N, C-alpha and C positions, 0 to 999 in steps of 0.2 A: 530498465532502469538507470538515473542517471544520479551519480553520487557527485555534489559538489562541495566535497568538504576538506579534499585537501589542498592547502598551499597556492589557490587560485587555478587549480587544473580542473574541470569536469572530465569526469568517467563516464561513459555509457557502456551499455552491455545490449547487446542486438543477437537477435534470431529469426532465421528464415520461418516467415507465418504465412499462409495463405489469405488473411485478412489485411484489413487498412488502419494506418494509424496518422494521428496527428498530434502535434503539441502547440502549447501555448507559450512564448515567452515575455514575461509581462516584468517592470522596473516597479512594482509595486502590487500590494494584495488586492486593492482595489482593481486594479486592471485587471488581474488574473480572475476575479470574481465575475468581471463583466465578461470576460472571453469563455466562460463557463456557460455563464447564460444565455451568450450568443449561439454557440453550439447545442446547446439543449431547447432553446425556445425557436431556432431553426430548424429541429427536427433533424439534425445531420446524420442519425444514426451511429454517434458515438458515445461512448461512456468514459467518463472521467476515472482512470485506473493507477495514476501516481502522482503525485507532487512533490518538487525538491525545491531547497532553497539555497542558495550561497552566491557570497559576493554580489549582494542586490540584488538580487535574479530572481524571481519566482518561474519555475516550470513548470507546467502541468502538460500532463500524456493522457491521451483519448485511445482508445479502441473500439473497435466495431465489434464490440461485445453483447450478446442478447441480455435483457435485464435491466433495470434500473439501478442507478446509484445518487450519491447525494453527498454532501460534505458539510462539515460544522468546522468553524473556528472559533476560537475561544483564548482569552490574552492570562488566563491563569490554569493552571493543573488541575484544581478542582471543578472549576465551570468545564473544564476538557470532557473528564468524567464524568459527570452528570449528562453532558451531551452524547456521550457513547451510551448510555446507558438508557436515555429517552430513544435514541436511533435503534437499539437493540428493541425495545418494546413496539417498535413500526414493525418489527422484521427484518431490519439490515444490519450487516455483520461491517466490523471495521477490517478494514483491507488494507490501510496503507497510514502513516504517521510521519507529519513532519513538524519541526519546529525551525521558527522562523522570524527574525526582527519582532520578537516578542510575542508571536503569537503561535498556538496549536494551530494543527491544521489536520484533521482526520477526513479520509475518503472511506465512505461506505460504498456497500452493494447487496442487494437480495440477493443470496445465493443460499442455494437451500443444500449445497453439496457439503457445507464445512459450519462450523461452530467457531466464532472467535471468541478472542478475549484478549488481556492484555495483564502483563505484570510490569511492577515498576519498582524503582531504589535510588537511594541518593548514592550508591556506586553501582559498577557493571555487576560485581560479585553478589549486593543485595537483590538486585533484578534476577539474576539465574537464583539464588535460593528462593525467593518468592515464587517462581516456577516451577519448582524442583515437584512437586507434589504432581502438578498438572503436566509436565513433560513425563511422568510416570504414567500417566492415565491417556497418553497418546498425542498430548498437544505440541506441537511444532513451534518453534520460535521463528518468524518468516521476515519479520521486520524488526529493528531496533533504531531509535533515536535520541539524541541527547541533546537538552536544551534547559535552561534555567535551573541549572545542577541537579535534574532528572533524569535518570535513563529511564527509558518508556521501551517496551518490548509489545508488539502485536503478534499474538498465538493464535494458531490455527488446528481445528482437527477435522479430518474429513467423517464426514456421516453418510452420505448416500451420493454416490456417483451415477445412479441411475438417472438423476435431472439431466446431468450434462451428458451423458450417453447418447440422449436423444438427439441432441444437439448435433453430434459426430455426422459429416457429409461420409459416406462408405465410400467415397472416390477418393478421399485422402490418404493420403500413405503414411502412418505413424511411423519413426524410428526411435527405437530406444539405443541409450549409446551407454556404455561401460567405461568407467573411470577409475584405473587403479589410484589408491588413496595418496601415494606419493605425488601423483600428477596436481592434485589440490595444493599441496605443499610447496610447490617449487616457486621459485622467484621468479619473476618474466623483466 
């Protein structure tokens, strides 16, 4: 995931992966959506998994994951929430949200191992209060975005991992890493 939020600096996180990734670096939303269409129309086997905006740049990340995805853009939060509801009706889950240049951008995937939702508020504390009941039901906050005076959080709850277990290749070695809590609080 890349995060372009701070003082003209782009920050990326990386992980060792046995699959392939690619990206789009675009100076306009139109250019980004054209890149997305090109990747999907040529059936290159990639799905959009993350979008970021900062300093006039739209950045889309694609991964060779199974399943189908989609996206929606909206110029208002009310329109965006309607788009999310329509995608849920089609069987898609909200997995990523970005706000940039006056546009809300949502990434959706058909993922049978999660239920997604969202919480919002005019302050971060209000966002957390909005999600308090859902958090107690096992939902986790997986993405937070701020735009146009609104804090918007994407939440997910694991439902059934059997779907994804069928895609695991037995030759892959999975490694579990335990971190001490104070590691997460260190300044680097």
